[in-house]
N, C-alpha and C positions, 0 to 999 in steps of 0.2 A: 238242730242236729249237732251233736258234739264233734269236736275235731277228731277224736279217736274213731268215732263212727264213720265219719267221712273218709278217713284214711283206709279203713277196712273196705268200705264200699268202692273206693277207687280201684281196688284190685279184684274185688269179687262181685261187685254190683248187687250184693245182698241176696243172691240166689241160693246160697247154701244155708239150709235150715240150722245147721250147727252154729254157723257164724251169727245168724240172726238171733238165735237163742242166747248166745253169749253177749251180744250187744244189748239185748233186753235186760239181762241180768245186771249189767253195769250201768244202765240208764238211771238218771236222777230226774227230778222235776225240772231241771234246767234243760232237759231235752224236750223240744217242742212237740214231738210225737206223743210222748208219755203225758206231758203237761196238758195238751189239748184234749186227750181222752179223760184224764182224771178230773179236770175242771169243766171241759166243754160239754160233757153229758151228765153233769151232776150239779144241781142247784145248791145242794147242801155244802159241798166243798167250795164252790165259788163264793157263796155268802161268807163262809169262814174266812177265806183269803181276803175278800174285800173289806170285811169288818176290821181285820188287822191292819190293812194298808190304809184304808180311809178313816180308821179310828172312830167309827160310829156304826150303829146298827143299819143294815141295808137289806132290803127284801128284793131278791131277784125273781123275775117272772119268766125270763127266757134266757137261755145260754146255749151257744153253739161253739164247737171247736173247729178250727181250720175253716173259717167262714170267708169265702172269697168275695171281695168287693170289686166289681168290674168297673173300669173307667169308661164312662159314656163316650169319650172322645176316641175316634178311630186311631189306633196305634198308641193310645194312652196307656200308661203303666197301671196295671191292676195290683191289688195287694190281697194277701190272705192273713186274716187276723188269727192269732193262736187261739184266743178265747174272746168271743163277742157276747157280752151280757147286756141285758136291758132290765132296769129295776122297775119297781112299782110306780115310780114317778115318771117313767118314760126316758130316763137318762140312759145314754148309750155308753158302754164301757168296753174299751179294748185293752186286753191284758196280754203283754208280749214277754217272752223270756229270751235272753240273749246271753250266750256263754262266752263270747269273745267280742273284741272291739269292732270286728268286721260288721258293717251294716248298722253301726250305732251312731251315725251322724245325727246331730240334734234336729236337722231338717226332716229327718224321717218321722219324728213325732208330729211335726207340723203337717206332713202329708197324710199320715194316718188320721189325724183329727179332721182334716178337710174332707177326706173321703167319707167319713162317717156323717159329718154335717150335711153333705150334699144329698143324703138319703132321708133326712128327717122331715123335710117339708114337702107337702104335696101341692099340686097346682092350686092356686087360689089362697093358700095359707099365708098369713102375715109373718114377717120375720121374727116378731116378738114371740111367736109360738114355738120357735125352735127350742128343743130341750138342751140341757147341759150335756156336755160330752167329756169323757175322761179317757186319756191315753196313759196307760201304766206300763212302764218298762221295768222289768225285774232283771237286773244285770248280775252276772256272776262276779263282777268286779265293782269297785267303787267309782262310778262314772266321773264324779267331780272331785274325788280324792280329798274329801274333807272329814271323812270318818263318820258322817251322819247316816242315820238309817234311811231317811227320806230326803228328796229334794223336790219341792213343789214349785211348779212353774205356772205363773199367771201373767196376763198382760196388765200393765200399770200405766198411769198417766205420768210421763216423765216430770212435768213441772210440779205436780202436787204429791206424787208418790201414791196416790189413791188407786185402788184396784179398779180396773176398767169395767169388770163385771159382765163380760160377754158370754159367760157360761162355759168357756173353753178351759179345760184343766189338763195339765201334764204332770205326771208324777214319776220320778225315777226312784227305784228301790235299790239300795246297796246290798247286793247279795252276799257281801263279805262281812256285813255287820254281825257282831257276835254278842250283843248286849243281852242282859238277863231280863228281857221283856218279851211281849208277844211277838214283835217283828223279829227279834233276835232268835227266838225259838223257831219261828216259821222258816227263817232262812237256813237254820241248821237242818230242819226237816227237808228242805229243798235239796240239800247236798247228800242226803242218804240214798243209797241204791237198794238197800234191803228194807222191806216194809216194817219189820220188827224193830228197826232202829229209829223209826219215825215216832216222835213223841206224841203228836196229835193222833188220837184214835181215829178220828174221821178221815184224815189223810192216809193213815196207815192202812185202813180197810180198803180205801179206794185204790191205792197203789198195789196192794196185794191182789186185788181183783184182776188187774191187768198184767200182773207179773206172775201170779201163782195160781189163779183160778180161771173161771169161765172166760174172762176177758183176754186171756193170753193169746187166743187166736186173733182177736181184733188188733192187738198190739203187734203181732207178727205181720199181719196184713198191712198195717200202717207203715212198718219199717220196709216191707217188701215194695210197697207202692212208692215210698220215698226213693228207694234204690233205683227203681225203674225211671223215675223222673230225673233223678240225679244223673243217671247214665245218659239220658237224652240230652240234658243240658251240657254235660261234659262233651258229648259228641258235637253239639252245636258250637261250643266254644272252641273246640279243636279245629272245626271247619273254618271258623272265623279267623283264627290265628294263621291257618294254612293259607287262606285267601289273602290275608294281609301280607304275609311273607312273599307269596307268589306275585301279588300285585307290585310289591316293592322291587322284586327281581325283574319283573317286566318293565317297570319304570326305568331302572338302572340300565337295562339292556337297550331300551329305546334311546336313552341319553347317549349311550356308547355308540349306537348305530348312527345317530345324528352327527356325532363328532367325526366318525369315520367318513360319512358322506361329505362333510365339509372339507376334510383332508383330500378326498378323491377329487373334489371340484377344484381345489387349489393346484393339484398335480396336473389335472387336465387343462387348466388355464395357463399352466406354465409358471405359476407364482411360487411353486416350491418344487424342487427336483425329487424324482422317485426315491433316490437313496435316502434322502432326509425323511421323507414320509414313511418309508419302510422302517427306518430306525425308530421313529416315534411309536409305530405300532408293534415294534419288536418282532418283525417278520422279514423275510427276504424280499427282494424286488420282484422275483417271479411270483411269490405268493401275493404281493400287492397287486401285480398285473391281473392275476386270476380273480381276486376279490373285486377289483374295479370293473372287470368285464362282466362279472355276475351281477353287479349293481348298475350296469349300463353306462359306465364311465370308460374312457380310453386314456392310456398314457400317450402323450404326443410323440410322433415319429421323431427319432433322433434324440429324445430326452434320455 
């Protein structure tokens, strides 16, 4: 979801149809809601995108948008893949779009890869049967700032430089690449919010379907559902912050009370006179006497 979309949802939570329609009009394929629908329910568009990124023909047999992979460990972090495709050779491919640096840590790719790998083998299967996996991140910025269209990540043997060959592949796509080639044209299409501005006829039709035709309702519902989830998460985070602040206040209050009790004890034992103790607490001696009585301490007679 784009930063502008989140800003609007912060104040309106997406419940106003006028606002939702305005958001949809401004969406590009870098918005994961639109992207997941355009590619996640359309083998043709997914094959087109993968052919450009992987630079070879690829036959997709199954593709799903917003595919949630649950962590089998209790309390473990689950992930939702923007687009999860499986090709004719059984390779699993995760395609993610990212419009800002938030959430773009390189270890995220490692986690996505491991979550897909964990679902490829059934009980009794040998490790050599696991299929290749691809995690593809299409960033709106140049992740490694080298001006290249792609950055391919693979494990290698340090001592020899040879590819390890475990079948795990990570590809970063530079969304700001503007070369006069297939990936340059694809990234320009990704930045267009109006279907007629998209050069690829296949992509233009798919985007128009969700922006201007029958799929508009599905797009509206996706944005509305996101708004509801965002509102829930916002409420959770607010509650966490409140609890954190309240806990810190309670901690400081406890420390302060402990210090006061220590001072009361010194006064009661005659180790410090009431006037000096009252001065430290910035209160009068009468107020000190009252506080000590409330806490079960007494100022010695004659002090």
